[in-house]
C-alpha positions as CSV (number, residue, x, y, z in Angstrom):
1,M,47.6,3.6,-69.2
2,S,44.5,5.7,-69.6
3,Q,41.7,4.3,-71.6
4,H,40.3,6.4,-74.3
5,T,36.8,5.7,-75.5
6,E,35.8,6.5,-79.0
7,H,32.8,8.8,-79.3
8,T,30.2,7.2,-81.4
9,H,27.5,8.9,-83.4
10,D,24.9,7.4,-81.1
11,E,26.1,9.5,-78.1
12,H,25.1,12.7,-79.9
13,A,22.0,11.2,-81.6
14,A,19.8,13.3,-79.4
15,L,21.0,16.4,-81.3
16,S,19.0,15.7,-84.4
17,K,18.1,18.2,-87.1
18,K,14.8,18.8,-85.4
19,K,16.5,19.6,-82.1
20,I,19.0,21.9,-83.9
21,W,16.2,23.8,-85.5
22,Q,14.3,24.0,-82.2
23,V,17.3,25.5,-80.5
24,F,17.8,27.9,-83.4
25,G,14.2,29.0,-83.0
26,I,14.7,29.6,-79.3
27,L,17.8,31.6,-80.0
28,L,16.1,33.6,-82.7
29,A,13.1,34.3,-80.4
30,I,15.4,35.5,-77.6
31,T,17.3,37.7,-80.1
32,V,14.1,39.3,-81.4
33,I,13.0,40.0,-77.9
34,E,16.4,41.7,-77.2
35,F,16.0,43.8,-80.3
36,I,12.5,44.8,-79.3
37,I,13.8,45.9,-75.9
38,A,16.8,47.8,-77.3
39,L,15.1,49.5,-80.2
40,W,11.4,50.0,-79.1
41,A,10.8,49.4,-75.4
42,I,13.6,51.5,-73.9
43,P,13.6,54.4,-76.4
44,G,9.8,54.5,-76.3
45,K,9.8,54.7,-72.5
46,H,7.8,51.5,-72.3
47,M,10.5,50.1,-70.0
48,S,13.1,51.9,-67.9
49,Q,16.7,51.7,-68.8
50,H,17.5,50.1,-65.4
51,I,15.0,47.2,-65.8
52,G,15.9,46.9,-69.5
53,N,19.5,46.3,-68.6
54,Y,18.7,43.5,-66.3
55,V,16.2,41.8,-68.7
56,Y,18.7,42.2,-71.6
57,I,21.5,40.6,-69.6
58,A,19.3,37.8,-68.4
59,L,18.2,37.0,-72.0
60,T,21.8,37.2,-73.2
61,L,22.9,34.7,-70.5
62,L,20.0,32.4,-71.5
63,K,21.3,32.5,-75.1
64,A,24.8,31.7,-73.9
65,F,23.4,28.7,-72.0
66,Y,21.7,27.3,-75.1
67,I,24.8,27.8,-77.3
68,V,27.1,26.1,-74.7
69,A,24.7,23.3,-73.9
70,Y,23.7,22.3,-77.4
71,F,26.2,23.6,-79.9
72,M,29.3,23.0,-77.7
73,H,27.8,19.7,-76.5
74,L,28.0,20.4,-72.8
75,K,24.5,18.9,-72.5
76,F,26.1,15.5,-73.3
77,E,29.0,15.8,-70.9
78,K,29.2,14.2,-67.4
79,V,27.3,15.8,-64.6
80,G,30.5,16.8,-62.7
81,L,31.7,19.0,-65.6
82,Q,28.2,20.4,-66.0
83,V,28.1,21.4,-62.3
84,C,31.6,22.8,-62.3
85,L,30.8,25.0,-65.3
86,S,27.4,26.0,-63.9
87,V,29.0,27.3,-60.7
88,V,31.4,29.5,-62.8
89,F,28.4,30.7,-64.8
90,I,26.5,31.6,-61.6
91,F,29.5,33.6,-60.3
92,I,29.8,35.5,-63.6
93,F,26.1,36.4,-63.4
94,Y,26.6,37.5,-59.7
95,F,29.5,39.7,-60.6
96,I,27.6,41.3,-63.5
97,V,24.8,42.1,-61.1
98,L,27.2,43.6,-58.6
99,M,28.8,45.8,-61.2
100,L,25.5,47.1,-62.3
101,I,24.5,47.9,-58.8
102,E,27.8,49.6,-58.0
103,G,27.7,51.5,-61.3
104,G,24.2,52.7,-60.6
105,Y,25.2,53.9,-57.1
106,L,28.3,55.8,-58.4
107,H,26.2,57.3,-61.2
108,L,23.6,58.6,-58.7
109,H,25.9,59.7,-55.9
110,M,29.1,61.0,-57.5
111,P,29.0,64.5,-58.8
112,L,30.1,65.1,-62.4
113,V,33.4,67.0,-62.6
């Protein structure tokens, strides 16, 4: 028979109200930076669209990490599961970068019909 352990409140005690507000502040700051990039930096030509896309994607993935780690409690899981999911996350990031590079190439080198 498999043994099931009960989750106690002490296992997640590290996620106190202070930590939740800290993570909320980080997510809010990242979102504000994304809005500044999308509404001011790129339209005002302070940042190119190409660089803006990469920065925006990196910030969005950073937000996804914080949401998964703290609010979905991955931070409190075993290391094996963390590594397994991190590898998947790295591959997703890699494929996003590949799609951006390929899309940029096609945009530059394919004539419009």
